[in-house]
C-alpha positions as CSV (number, residue, x, y, z in Angstrom):
1,M,77.6,-15.9,4.6
2,Q,80.6,-16.1,2.4
3,N,83.9,-14.9,3.5
4,T,84.3,-11.9,1.1
5,R,86.3,-8.8,1.5
6,L,83.2,-6.7,2.0
7,N,81.9,-9.0,4.6
8,N,85.3,-9.0,6.4
9,L,85.3,-5.2,6.2
10,L,81.8,-4.9,7.7
11,D,82.7,-7.3,10.5
12,T,85.8,-5.3,11.3
13,I,83.9,-2.1,11.4
14,F,81.2,-3.5,13.6
15,R,83.7,-5.0,16.0
16,S,85.7,-1.7,16.2
17,L,82.5,0.3,16.8
18,S,81.2,-2.1,19.5
19,Q,84.6,-1.7,21.2
20,W,84.4,2.1,20.9
21,F,80.9,2.1,22.5
22,L,82.1,0.2,25.5
23,N,83.5,3.4,26.9
24,P,80.8,4.7,29.4
25,W,81.2,8.3,28.5
26,R,80.7,7.7,24.8
27,R,77.7,5.5,25.6
28,L,76.2,8.2,27.8
29,S,76.8,10.9,25.2
30,L,75.0,8.9,22.5
31,I,72.1,8.3,24.8
32,V,71.8,12.1,25.5
33,I,72.1,12.9,21.8
34,S,69.4,10.4,21.1
35,F,67.1,11.9,23.8
36,L,67.7,15.4,22.4
37,F,67.1,14.3,18.8
38,G,63.9,12.7,19.9
39,F,62.9,15.9,21.6
40,F,63.7,17.9,18.4
41,L,61.9,15.4,16.3
42,G,58.7,15.6,18.4
43,S,58.6,19.4,18.3
44,A,59.3,19.4,14.5
45,V,56.7,16.8,13.8
46,S,54.0,18.5,15.9
47,T,54.6,21.9,14.3
48,T,54.7,20.7,10.7
49,A,51.8,18.3,11.0
50,G,49.7,21.0,12.8
51,Q,50.6,23.6,10.2
52,K,48.9,21.9,7.2
53,A,46.1,20.1,9.2
54,E,45.6,17.7,6.3
55,L,47.3,14.5,7.5
56,D,46.8,14.8,11.2
57,I,45.2,11.4,11.7
58,V,47.7,9.6,9.6
59,V,50.7,11.2,11.3
60,A,49.2,10.6,14.8
61,A,48.6,6.9,13.9
62,F,52.2,6.5,12.6
63,L,53.6,8.1,15.8
64,V,51.5,5.9,18.1
65,L,52.6,2.9,16.1
66,F,56.2,3.9,16.4
67,T,56.0,4.4,20.2
68,E,54.1,1.1,20.7
69,V,56.5,-1.0,18.6
70,T,59.5,0.6,20.3
71,S,58.0,-0.1,23.7
72,R,57.1,-3.7,22.7
73,I,60.7,-4.3,21.6
74,F,62.4,-2.7,24.6
75,Y,60.1,-4.1,27.3
76,S,59.9,-7.6,26.0
77,R,60.6,-10.5,28.4
78,N,63.9,-11.2,26.9
79,L,66.6,-9.5,28.9
80,F,69.2,-9.8,26.2
81,V,67.1,-7.5,24.0
82,R,67.4,-4.7,26.6
83,Q,71.2,-4.9,26.5
84,V,71.5,-4.3,22.8
85,F,72.7,-0.8,22.4
86,W,70.7,0.3,19.4
87,I,67.5,-0.7,21.1
88,E,68.4,1.3,24.1
89,I,69.2,4.3,21.8
90,L,65.8,3.8,20.1
91,N,64.0,3.8,23.5
92,Y,65.7,7.0,24.6
93,L,64.7,8.5,21.2
94,K,61.1,7.5,22.0
95,I,61.3,9.0,25.5
96,G,62.5,12.3,24.1
97,F,59.8,12.3,21.5
98,I,57.0,11.6,24.0
99,Y,58.4,14.3,26.4
100,S,58.4,16.8,23.6
101,L,54.8,16.0,22.6
102,F,53.7,16.4,26.2
103,L,55.5,19.8,26.4
104,E,53.8,20.9,23.2
105,A,50.4,19.9,24.5
106,L,51.0,21.9,27.7
107,K,52.1,24.9,25.7
108,L,48.9,24.7,23.6
109,G,46.7,24.2,26.6
110,S,47.8,27.3,28.5
């Protein structure tokens, strides 16, 4: 890429954010926030998709595709991919999402 001011600004922001995320407490807090946001997203999607009952199959297919693609990316054979922070955040979002859907299914079954 060309060495423009915008490119330099984005590189500087990326470097400073990556240094900021090296702190273990900030990293852990973002992981917990990602898990809780996934939990919220799962409960919100299940209630809104179940409310109308028009696009249930399409929403379910999209959610299965999201979880499978995330699992494929995170659990690939390349160990470098697992160390990338945004992929780890995406995996915890998926875990919270699936946990929320299981909890909603248990609530509906009882």
